C-alpha positions as a Markdown table, in Angstrom:
| # | Residue | x | y | z |
|---|---|---|---|---|
| 1 | Met | 0.0 | 0.0 | 0.0 |
| 2 | Glu | 1.4 | 3.4 | -0.9 |
| 3 | Lys | 2.4 | 5.9 | 1.7 |
| 4 | Arg | 0.1 | 8.9 | 1.9 |
| 5 | Ile | 1.7 | 12.2 | 1.1 |
| 6 | Gln | 0.4 | 14.2 | 4.0 |
| 7 | Glu | 1.8 | 17.5 | 2.8 |
| 8 | Leu | -0.8 | 17.4 | 0.0 |
| 9 | Asp | -3.5 | 17.2 | 2.7 |
| 10 | Val | -2.4 | 20.6 | 4.0 |
| 11 | Leu | -2.8 | 22.0 | 0.4 |
| 12 | Arg | -6.2 | 20.4 | 0.1 |
| 13 | Val | -7.4 | 22.0 | 3.4 |
| 14 | Leu | -5.9 | 25.3 | 2.3 |
| 15 | Ala | -7.8 | 25.2 | -1.0 |
| 16 | Met | -11.0 | 24.5 | 1.0 |
| 17 | Phe | -10.4 | 27.5 | 3.2 |
| 18 | Phe | -9.7 | 29.8 | 0.3 |
| 19 | Val | -12.8 | 28.9 | -1.6 |
| 20 | Ile | -14.9 | 29.6 | 1.5 |
| 21 | Thr | -13.3 | 32.9 | 2.3 |
| 22 | Tyr | -13.7 | 34.0 | -1.4 |
| 23 | His | -17.4 | 33.1 | -1.7 |
| 24 | Phe | -18.1 | 34.5 | 1.8 |
| 25 | Gly | -16.5 | 37.8 | 0.8 |
| 26 | Cys | -18.4 | 37.9 | -2.5 |
| 27 | Glu | -21.8 | 37.2 | -0.9 |
| 28 | Tyr | -21.4 | 39.8 | 1.9 |
| 29 | Ala | -20.1 | 42.4 | -0.4 |
| 30 | Ala | -23.0 | 41.8 | -2.8 |
| 31 | Ala | -25.4 | 42.2 | 0.2 |
| 32 | Gly | -23.8 | 45.5 | 1.1 |
| 33 | Leu | -22.6 | 44.2 | 4.4 |
| 34 | Pro | -19.2 | 45.1 | 5.9 |
| 35 | Phe | -16.5 | 42.4 | 5.8 |
| 36 | Ile | -12.7 | 42.1 | 6.2 |
| 37 | Asn | -11.1 | 41.4 | 2.9 |
| 38 | Leu | -9.0 | 38.5 | 4.3 |
| 39 | Phe | -8.1 | 35.8 | 1.8 |
| 40 | Cys | -10.8 | 37.0 | -0.6 |
| 41 | Thr | -9.4 | 39.2 | -3.4 |
| 42 | Thr | -6.2 | 41.1 | -4.3 |
| 43 | Ser | -5.6 | 43.6 | -7.1 |
| 44 | Asn | -4.3 | 40.8 | -9.4 |
| 45 | Tyr | -6.3 | 37.7 | -8.6 |
| 46 | Asp | -9.0 | 36.1 | -6.4 |
| 47 | Phe | -8.4 | 33.5 | -3.8 |
| 48 | Gly | -11.2 | 31.5 | -5.3 |
| 49 | Asn | -9.0 | 31.1 | -8.4 |
| 50 | Ile | -6.1 | 29.9 | -6.2 |
| 51 | Ala | -8.4 | 27.4 | -4.5 |
| 52 | Val | -9.7 | 25.9 | -7.8 |
| 53 | Thr | -6.3 | 25.8 | -9.4 |
| 54 | Ile | -4.7 | 23.9 | -6.4 |
| 55 | Phe | -7.7 | 21.5 | -6.2 |
| 56 | Ile | -7.6 | 20.8 | -9.9 |
| 57 | Ala | -3.8 | 20.3 | -9.9 |
| 58 | Leu | -4.0 | 18.0 | -6.8 |
| 59 | Ser | -6.8 | 16.0 | -8.5 |
| 60 | Gly | -4.7 | 15.5 | -11.6 |
| 61 | Gly | -1.5 | 14.8 | -9.7 |
| 62 | Leu | -3.0 | 12.3 | -7.3 |
| 63 | Leu | -4.7 | 10.4 | -10.1 |
| 64 | Tyr | -1.4 | 10.2 | -12.0 |
| 65 | Lys | 0.4 | 9.0 | -8.8 |
| 66 | Arg | -2.3 | 6.3 | -8.2 |
| 67 | Tyr | -3.1 | 5.1 | -11.7 |
| 68 | Gly | -0.4 | 6.4 | -14.1 |
| 69 | Val | -1.3 | 5.5 | -17.7 |
| 70 | Ile | -4.2 | 3.1 | -17.5 |
| 71 | Gly | -3.3 | -0.1 | -19.3 |
| 72 | Cys | 0.4 | 0.0 | -18.4 |
| 73 | Glu | 1.8 | -2.1 | -15.6 |
| 74 | Glu | 4.4 | 0.5 | -14.4 |
| 75 | Arg | 3.3 | 4.1 | -13.9 |
| 76 | Tyr | 6.7 | 5.7 | -13.8 |
| 77 | Pro | 9.6 | 4.4 | -15.9 |
| 78 | Thr | 12.0 | 6.0 | -13.4 |
| 79 | Gln | 10.3 | 4.4 | -10.4 |
| 80 | Pro | 10.0 | 0.6 | -11.1 |
| 81 | Gly | 7.9 | -1.4 | -8.7 |
| 82 | Ile | 5.1 | 1.1 | -8.4 |
| 83 | Thr | 2.1 | -0.3 | -10.2 |
| 84 | Ile | -1.3 | 0.9 | -11.1 |
| 85 | Asp | -4.2 | 0.5 | -8.7 |
| 86 | Val | -6.0 | -2.2 | -10.8 |
| 87 | Pro | -5.3 | -5.9 | -11.2 |
| 88 | Lys | -2.5 | -6.7 | -13.6 |
| 89 | Asn | -4.3 | -9.6 | -15.2 |
| 90 | Thr | -7.2 | -7.4 | -16.5 |
| 91 | Asn | -7.3 | -6.0 | -20.0 |
| 92 | Lys | -7.3 | -2.3 | -20.8 |
| 93 | Phe | -11.0 | -2.1 | -21.1 |
| 94 | Glu | -11.5 | -3.6 | -17.7 |
| 95 | Gln | -8.9 | -1.2 | -16.2 |
| 96 | Ile | -10.6 | 1.8 | -17.7 |
| 97 | Lys | -14.0 | 0.6 | -16.6 |
| 98 | Thr | -12.6 | 0.1 | -13.0 |
| 99 | Phe | -11.2 | 3.6 | -13.1 |
| 100 | Tyr | -14.4 | 5.2 | -14.2 |
| 101 | Val | -16.5 | 3.3 | -11.7 |
| 102 | Lys | -14.3 | 4.3 | -8.8 |
| 103 | Arg | -14.4 | 8.0 | -9.9 |
| 104 | Ala | -18.2 | 7.9 | -10.2 |
| 105 | Lys | -18.5 | 6.4 | -6.7 |
| 106 | Ala | -16.4 | 9.3 | -5.4 |
| 107 | Ile | -18.2 | 12.1 | -7.2 |
| 108 | Tyr | -21.9 | 11.3 | -7.7 |
| 109 | Pro | -23.3 | 9.9 | -4.4 |
| 110 | Pro | -22.8 | 13.1 | -2.3 |
| 111 | Phe | -23.8 | 15.3 | -5.3 |
| 112 | Trp | -27.0 | 13.3 | -5.9 |
| 113 | Ile | -27.8 | 13.4 | -2.2 |
| 114 | Leu | -27.7 | 17.2 | -2.2 |
| 115 | Ser | -29.5 | 17.3 | -5.5 |
| 116 | Leu | -32.6 | 15.7 | -3.8 |
| 117 | Tyr | -33.5 | 19.3 | -3.0 |
| 118 | Ile | -34.4 | 19.7 | -6.7 |
| 119 | Pro | -37.3 | 17.3 | -6.8 |
| 120 | Leu | -38.5 | 18.8 | -3.5 |
| 121 | Ser | -38.5 | 22.2 | -5.1 |
| 122 | Met | -40.4 | 20.8 | -8.1 |
| 123 | Ile | -43.1 | 19.4 | -5.8 |
| 124 | Arg | -43.3 | 22.8 | -4.1 |
| 125 | His | -43.7 | 24.6 | -7.4 |
| 126 | Phe | -46.3 | 22.0 | -8.6 |
| 127 | Leu | -48.4 | 22.7 | -5.5 |
| 128 | Ala | -48.0 | 26.5 | -5.9 |
| 129 | Asp | -48.5 | 27.0 | -9.6 |
| 130 | Gly | -49.1 | 23.6 | -11.1 |
| 131 | Asn | -45.7 | 23.6 | -13.0 |
| 132 | Pro | -43.0 | 21.4 | -11.5 |
| 133 | Phe | -40.5 | 22.4 | -14.2 |
| 134 | Phe | -39.7 | 25.8 | -12.8 |
| 135 | Met | -36.5 | 26.1 | -14.8 |
| 136 | Gly | -37.9 | 25.1 | -18.2 |
| 137 | Ser | -37.5 | 21.9 | -20.1 |
| 138 | Pro | -37.5 | 18.7 | -18.0 |
| 139 | Phe | -34.6 | 17.5 | -20.2 |
| 140 | Lys | -32.4 | 19.9 | -18.3 |
| 141 | Leu | -32.6 | 17.6 | -15.3 |
| 142 | Leu | -30.3 | 15.3 | -17.3 |
| 143 | Leu | -27.6 | 17.9 | -16.7 |
| 144 | Thr | -28.1 | 17.5 | -13.0 |
| 145 | Val | -27.9 | 13.7 | -13.2 |
| 146 | Ile | -24.5 | 13.8 | -14.9 |
| 147 | Gly | -23.2 | 16.7 | -12.8 |
| 148 | Phe | -23.0 | 19.4 | -15.5 |
| 149 | Asp | -25.9 | 21.7 | -14.4 |
| 150 | Gly | -23.7 | 24.2 | -12.6 |
| 151 | Tyr | -21.1 | 24.1 | -15.4 |
| 152 | Ala | -23.7 | 24.7 | -18.1 |
| 153 | Arg | -25.2 | 27.6 | -16.1 |
| 154 | Leu | -21.9 | 29.3 | -16.1 |
| 155 | Phe | -22.2 | 29.5 | -19.9 |
| 156 | Gly | -25.6 | 31.0 | -19.8 |
| 157 | Val | -27.9 | 27.9 | -19.7 |
| 158 | Asp | -30.7 | 28.0 | -17.2 |
| 159 | Thr | -30.6 | 24.8 | -15.3 |
| 160 | Tyr | -31.8 | 23.2 | -12.0 |
| 161 | Ala | -28.4 | 23.6 | -10.4 |
| 162 | Phe | -28.4 | 23.7 | -6.7 |
| 163 | Cys | -24.9 | 22.8 | -5.4 |
| 164 | Gly | -21.3 | 22.5 | -6.4 |
| 165 | Asp | -21.3 | 25.5 | -8.6 |
| 166 | Trp | -19.5 | 24.7 | -11.8 |
| 167 | Phe | -16.8 | 22.6 | -10.2 |
| 168 | Val | -18.6 | 19.2 | -10.4 |
| 169 | Gly | -19.0 | 19.4 | -14.2 |
| 170 | Ala | -15.4 | 20.5 | -14.5 |
| 171 | Ile | -14.0 | 17.6 | -12.5 |
| 172 | Val | -16.2 | 15.1 | -14.3 |
| 173 | Met | -14.9 | 16.3 | -17.7 |
| 174 | Leu | -11.3 | 16.0 | -16.5 |
| 175 | Tyr | -11.8 | 12.5 | -15.1 |
| 176 | Leu | -13.4 | 11.5 | -18.5 |
| 177 | Leu | -10.3 | 12.8 | -20.3 |
| 178 | Tyr | -7.8 | 11.5 | -17.8 |
| 179 | Pro | -6.8 | 8.2 | -19.6 |
| 180 | Leu | -6.0 | 10.2 | -22.8 |
| 181 | Leu | -4.2 | 13.1 | -21.0 |
| 182 | Ala | -2.1 | 10.7 | -18.9 |
| 183 | Lys | -1.1 | 8.8 | -22.0 |
| 184 | Cys | 0.0 | 11.9 | -23.8 |
| 185 | Tyr | 1.9 | 13.2 | -20.8 |
| 186 | Arg | 3.7 | 9.8 | -20.3 |
| 187 | Lys | 4.8 | 9.7 | -23.9 |
| 188 | Ala | 5.9 | 13.3 | -24.2 |
| 189 | Pro | 5.6 | 15.3 | -21.0 |
| 190 | Ile | 7.4 | 18.5 | -22.2 |
| 191 | Val | 5.5 | 18.6 | -25.5 |
| 192 | Thr | 2.2 | 18.0 | -23.8 |
| 193 | Leu | 2.7 | 20.7 | -21.2 |
| 194 | Val | 4.1 | 23.2 | -23.7 |
| 195 | Thr | 1.2 | 22.6 | -26.1 |
| 196 | Leu | -1.3 | 23.1 | -23.4 |
| 197 | Ala | 0.5 | 26.2 | -22.2 |
| 198 | Ile | 0.4 | 27.7 | -25.6 |
| 199 | Leu | -3.3 | 26.9 | -26.0 |
| 200 | Tyr | -4.0 | 28.4 | -22.5 |
| 201 | Val | -2.1 | 31.6 | -23.3 |
| 202 | Ser | -3.8 | 31.9 | -26.7 |
| 203 | Gln | -7.1 | 32.2 | -24.9 |
| 204 | Phe | -6.1 | 35.7 | -23.7 |
| 205 | Leu | -6.4 | 36.9 | -27.3 |
| 206 | Phe | -10.1 | 36.6 | -27.1 |
| 207 | Pro | -12.3 | 38.9 | -25.0 |
| 208 | Ile | -13.9 | 37.1 | -22.1 |
| 209 | Lys | -16.1 | 39.1 | -19.8 |
| 210 | Tyr | -15.8 | 37.2 | -16.6 |
| 211 | Asp | -12.6 | 35.8 | -14.9 |
| 212 | Glu | -14.7 | 32.9 | -13.6 |
| 213 | Leu | -15.7 | 31.9 | -17.1 |
| 214 | Phe | -12.1 | 32.0 | -18.2 |
| 215 | Ser | -11.1 | 29.8 | -15.3 |
| 216 | Ala | -13.7 | 27.2 | -16.3 |
| 217 | Leu | -12.8 | 27.0 | -20.0 |
| 218 | Pro | -11.8 | 23.4 | -20.9 |
| 219 | Ile | -8.3 | 24.3 | -22.0 |
| 220 | Thr | -7.7 | 26.2 | -18.8 |
| 221 | Leu | -8.8 | 23.3 | -16.7 |
| 222 | Ile | -6.9 | 20.7 | -18.7 |
| 223 | Phe | -3.7 | 22.8 | -18.5 |
| 224 | Lys | -3.9 | 23.0 | -14.7 |
| 225 | Phe | -4.9 | 19.3 | -14.4 |
| 226 | Cys | -1.9 | 18.2 | -16.3 |
| 227 | Met | 0.4 | 20.5 | -14.4 |
| 228 | Gly | -0.6 | 18.4 | -11.5 |
| 229 | Phe | 1.1 | 15.4 | -13.2 |
| 230 | Ala | 4.3 | 17.4 | -13.3 |
| 231 | Leu | 4.0 | 18.6 | -9.7 |
| 232 | Ile | 3.5 | 15.1 | -8.4 |
| 233 | Glu | 6.6 | 13.8 | -10.3 |
| 234 | Asn | 8.7 | 16.6 | -8.9 |
| 235 | Leu | 7.7 | 16.7 | -5.3 |
| 236 | Asp | 11.3 | 16.0 | -4.1 |
| 237 | Arg | 12.4 | 19.2 | -5.8 |
| 238 | Leu | 9.8 | 21.1 | -4.0 |
| 239 | Arg | 11.4 | 20.1 | -0.7 |
| 240 | Asn | 14.3 | 22.4 | -1.6 |
| 241 | Arg | 14.6 | 25.6 | 0.5 |
| 242 | Arg | 15.8 | 27.7 | -2.4 |
| 243 | Val | 12.8 | 26.7 | -4.4 |
| 244 | Ala | 10.5 | 27.6 | -1.5 |
| 245 | Ile | 12.1 | 31.0 | -1.0 |
| 246 | Ala | 11.9 | 31.8 | -4.7 |
| 247 | Ala | 8.3 | 30.6 | -4.9 |
| 248 | Gly | 7.4 | 32.7 | -1.8 |
| 249 | Ala | 9.0 | 35.8 | -3.4 |
| 250 | Ile | 6.9 | 35.3 | -6.5 |
| 251 | Phe | 3.7 | 34.8 | -4.5 |
| 252 | Leu | 4.3 | 37.9 | -2.5 |
| 253 | Ala | 5.1 | 40.0 | -5.5 |
| 254 | Ile | 1.9 | 38.9 | -7.4 |
| 255 | Thr | -0.1 | 39.5 | -4.2 |
| 256 | Ile | 1.2 | 42.9 | -3.2 |
| 257 | Val | 2.4 | 44.6 | -6.5 |
| 258 | Thr | -0.4 | 45.5 | -8.8 |
| 259 | Ile | 0.1 | 44.2 | -12.3 |
| 260 | Pro | -1.3 | 46.6 | -15.0 |
| 261 | Gly | -4.2 | 44.9 | -16.8 |
| 262 | Ser | -4.1 | 41.8 | -14.6 |
| 263 | Arg | -7.6 | 42.1 | -13.2 |
| 264 | His | -9.9 | 39.4 | -14.6 |
| 265 | Met | -6.8 | 37.6 | -15.9 |
| 266 | Asp | -6.5 | 34.0 | -14.9 |
| 267 | Tyr | -2.8 | 33.9 | -15.3 |
| 268 | Ala | -2.0 | 35.9 | -12.2 |
| 269 | Gly | -4.0 | 33.5 | -10.0 |
| 270 | Thr | -2.5 | 30.5 | -11.7 |
| 271 | Val | 1.1 | 31.6 | -11.1 |
| 272 | Ala | 0.3 | 32.6 | -7.6 |
| 273 | Ala | -1.4 | 29.2 | -7.0 |
| 274 | Phe | 1.6 | 27.2 | -8.2 |
| 275 | Ala | 4.0 | 29.4 | -6.2 |
| 276 | Leu | 1.9 | 29.0 | -3.1 |
| 277 | Phe | 1.8 | 25.2 | -3.8 |
| 278 | Ala | 5.6 | 25.1 | -3.6 |
| 279 | Val | 5.8 | 27.2 | -0.4 |
| 280 | Val | 3.1 | 25.3 | 1.5 |
| 281 | Phe | 4.5 | 21.9 | 0.4 |
| 282 | Tyr | 7.9 | 22.9 | 1.9 |
| 283 | Ile | 6.4 | 24.3 | 5.1 |
| 284 | Ala | 3.9 | 21.5 | 5.6 |
| 285 | Pro | 6.2 | 18.9 | 7.2 |
| 286 | His | 7.1 | 21.4 | 9.9 |
| 287 | Leu | 3.4 | 22.0 | 10.6 |
| 288 | Leu | 2.5 | 18.3 | 10.7 |
| 289 | Arg | 5.0 | 17.6 | 13.4 |
| 290 | His | 2.5 | 18.9 | 15.8 |
| 291 | Lys | -0.4 | 16.6 | 16.6 |
| 292 | Ala | -2.7 | 19.5 | 17.2 |
| 293 | Val | -2.3 | 20.4 | 13.5 |
| 294 | Lys | -1.8 | 16.9 | 12.0 |
| 295 | Leu | -5.1 | 15.4 | 13.2 |
| 296 | Pro | -7.4 | 18.2 | 12.1 |
| 297 | Ile | -5.7 | 18.3 | 8.7 |
| 298 | Gln | -6.3 | 14.6 | 8.2 |
| 299 | Lys | -9.9 | 14.9 | 9.2 |
| 300 | Leu | -10.6 | 18.0 | 7.1 |
| 301 | Ala | -8.8 | 16.7 | 4.0 |
| 302 | Ala | -11.2 | 13.8 | 3.8 |
| 303 | Leu | -14.1 | 16.2 | 3.6 |
| 304 | Ser | -12.6 | 18.4 | 0.9 |
| 305 | Tyr | -14.9 | 17.4 | -2.0 |
| 306 | Cys | -18.1 | 17.6 | 0.2 |
| 307 | Val | -17.0 | 21.0 | 1.4 |
| 308 | Phe | -16.7 | 22.2 | -2.2 |
| 309 | Leu | -20.2 | 20.9 | -2.7 |
| 310 | Val | -21.9 | 22.6 | 0.2 |
| 311 | Gln | -19.8 | 25.7 | 0.8 |
| 312 | His | -21.6 | 28.2 | -1.5 |
| 313 | Val | -25.1 | 27.1 | -0.5 |
| 314 | Gly | -24.1 | 27.0 | 3.1 |
| 315 | Ile | -22.8 | 30.6 | 3.0 |
| 316 | Val | -25.9 | 31.9 | 1.3 |
| 317 | Trp | -28.3 | 30.2 | 3.7 |
| 318 | Ala | -26.3 | 31.1 | 6.8 |
| 319 | Gln | -26.2 | 34.7 | 5.6 |
| 320 | Ala | -30.0 | 34.8 | 5.2 |
| 321 | Ala | -30.4 | 33.4 | 8.7 |
| 322 | Phe | -27.9 | 35.9 | 10.2 |
| 323 | Ile | -29.6 | 38.9 | 8.5 |
| 324 | Lys | -33.0 | 37.9 | 10.0 |
| 325 | Ile | -31.5 | 37.4 | 13.5 |
| 326 | Phe | -29.7 | 40.7 | 13.4 |
| 327 | Ala | -32.9 | 42.5 | 12.2 |
| 328 | Lys | -34.9 | 40.9 | 14.9 |
| 329 | Met | -32.4 | 41.8 | 17.6 |
| 330 | His | -31.8 | 45.3 | 16.1 |
| 331 | Trp | -28.0 | 44.7 | 15.8 |
| 332 | Asp | -25.8 | 46.4 | 13.3 |
| 333 | Phe | -23.3 | 44.6 | 11.1 |
| 334 | Thr | -19.7 | 45.5 | 11.7 |
| 335 | Gln | -16.4 | 44.1 | 10.3 |
| 336 | Trp | -15.7 | 42.3 | 13.6 |
| 337 | Asn | -19.1 | 40.6 | 14.1 |
| 338 | Val | -19.1 | 39.6 | 10.4 |
| 339 | Leu | -15.7 | 38.0 | 11.1 |
| 340 | Ala | -17.4 | 36.1 | 13.9 |
| 341 | Leu | -20.2 | 35.1 | 11.5 |
| 342 | Phe | -17.5 | 33.8 | 9.2 |
| 343 | Ala | -16.2 | 31.5 | 11.9 |
| 344 | Cys | -19.8 | 30.3 | 12.6 |
| 345 | Thr | -20.4 | 29.8 | 8.8 |
| 346 | Leu | -17.1 | 27.8 | 8.6 |
| 347 | Val | -18.2 | 25.5 | 11.4 |
| 348 | Ile | -21.6 | 25.0 | 9.8 |
| 349 | Ile | -20.1 | 24.1 | 6.4 |
| 350 | Val | -17.7 | 21.6 | 7.9 |
| 351 | Leu | -20.4 | 20.0 | 10.0 |
| 352 | Val | -22.8 | 19.7 | 7.0 |
| 353 | Ala | -20.0 | 18.3 | 4.8 |
| 354 | Trp | -19.1 | 15.7 | 7.5 |
| 355 | Ile | -22.8 | 14.6 | 7.6 |
| 356 | Leu | -23.0 | 14.5 | 3.8 |
| 357 | Lys | -19.8 | 12.4 | 3.5 |
| 358 | Leu | -21.0 | 10.0 | 6.3 |
| 359 | Val | -24.3 | 9.4 | 4.6 |
| 360 | Ser | -22.7 | 9.1 | 1.2 |
| 361 | Asp | -20.1 | 6.6 | 2.4 |
| 362 | Lys | -22.8 | 4.5 | 4.1 |
| 363 | Leu | -24.9 | 4.3 | 0.9 |
| 364 | Val | -21.9 | 3.4 | -1.3 |
| 365 | Gln | -20.8 | 0.7 | 1.2 |
| 366 | Lys | -24.3 | -0.8 | 1.2 |
| 367 | Arg | -24.4 | -0.7 | -2.6 |
């Protein structure tokens, strides 16, 4: 059994935290409520971009570490003895089938559990106005079943999306492409990454209104996903102090110094994310020496996907509850009590994610 790389758990938890701070800041700013701009936005990038970039890269890297090129016995020609996580005596079709079944079991059960809210909403609309299909064509429900409702909505399609934003559809697409991408990278890693980098940069030639839309484009996602392959192969180099110092300097420069024309440009967030990846990976072993840090990191890392699913809905619903409570008690919102509300929201999200994962795991085990 392979040894777990616990430093990557630290990065996973950090990505979870950043996506929550970003969406919390966005929702409270949109509601006209005061908030402290802590790990939310900078003049060059948003921390939501960093969160998605790190999570996508981790997803790609960990898949490559576990499966390599599906259909090959050895995953790394430079590391003999490490084999793919499927029986050697199966054919390529069976290996690919096993891979997709495992990915589906990891992605869909918690997503479908949360999506049960949709038929409940349909019943409510049916009782109210006689039309259960409140978002139009019932065929749009197929987008929910396959996890692409949030992703499609990002591109202007009205869907029945409830949770996960666009991330679920993005990760499903990348998992579907993984066998092909891993094969290309294994045969020609430099050519693959350079080609994807050129395609990624070429997208800046076209006007795109929203940074979030650019971050969700297939080429953007594939580039970051495959960069995860390279990162996982070069983890030993990231344990170098000089690399960490250089990466830290890059991260601080991008965070503090305003780059002309960088707003709504995904590249600043991407560079900052990979720089931060290197810094945190180097620092993580020192943090994990302490049991008070190590144990929570292990527990929270296991909830990462479920946190991504519930965080945005949790923030919105908690905010609505807080506004009603403050109005009833005649309290004013200040930066400091909003910071306390952030802590409460964080606890609520983690608790709901834990319950969701617990129920999902039980259902998968029974199945």
